[in-house]
N, C-alpha and C positions, 0 to 999 in steps of 0.2 A: 287783273294781271299785274305783275310787278314791272317797274320801269325798265329793268335790264332785259326782260323778255320782249317788251315792246320795241326797245332799241334794236335788239337782234332781229326781230321781225321786219323792221324798217330796212335794216341793212340787207337782209336776204331779198326782200322785195326789190330793192334797188339793183341787185345783182342778177335778177331774172331777165332773160332775154329770149326773143323769138329767134329760132334757128331753123335751118333746113336740114334734111337728112344728110346731105353732103358734109355739113359742119360737124355732124355727130358720128359719122362712119368710123373715123379713127378711134374715137373713144369706145364705140361698140366693139371694135376689133381688140381693144385692150381689156374688154370685159368689165368696164366700170359704169355702164349706162343702166340706170334703174328706171323702169317705167312706172308712172303714177297714173292710176285710173282717172278718167275725166271727172268722175263724181267727187273726187277728193280735192281739197284746196292745196295746190302745189306749195304755196308758202308755208302752210301749216305742216305739211309733210317734211319739208326741208328743215323747218324749225325743230320738229320732233327728232329728225336725224341728227341735227347739230347738238341737241341736248342728250343724245345717246339714250333715248327712251325706248329700250329694247322691247318692252311689253307692247306698246302701241305699234311699233314697226312689225313685230311678230304677228299681231292681230291682223294688220293690213295684208301681210304676206300670206297668212293662212286663208284670208278671204279672196286672195288673188287680185287685190287692189294695188299692191306694190310688189315689185320683184325685179330681178335682173332681166333685161330685155332679151327675149329669146330670138332664135333665128327666124321663126315664122313672122313675128311682129316686125322685126328688122326688114325682112323682105317686103312686107306689106308697106311699111313706111317708105322704103326705097322706091317702090313702084308708084305709089300715090303722091309722094312728097307733100304730106299734109302740113298744116300749121302746127308747129311744135314749139313749146316753151320749155326752157331749161334753166337750171340753177345748179351751181357746183356746191356741194357739201363734201369737201375732200374726205376720202378719195373718190367719191361718187359724183356722177353727173345725173341729176334727177330730171326726167323728161316727161312731159305730159302733152298728149295730143289735144288740141283745142278744137271746138266746133263739132266734135263727134257726139252723137246722141248717147245718153247715159244708158 
């Protein structure tokens, strides 16, 4: 990988944070929360979004591994308050549940 990609990866990694559902509810209401399946690397997905790699993003979306957070998953997260990790790749907030079986 080239240095600029590694620098961007490190920047994204540094901006990743653990959040509760309460921290994300407003962003969900605005329609900007993207769920990332547990089997994917959140940092790699964020890097792919930031590079505007539509082909990879579309493949993940078609596989159901990445997509806008739907009402059912939001209700599940609100009721369970699981461990969530998030990173902003404007205008999106990418969120992944950790500790969930694949």
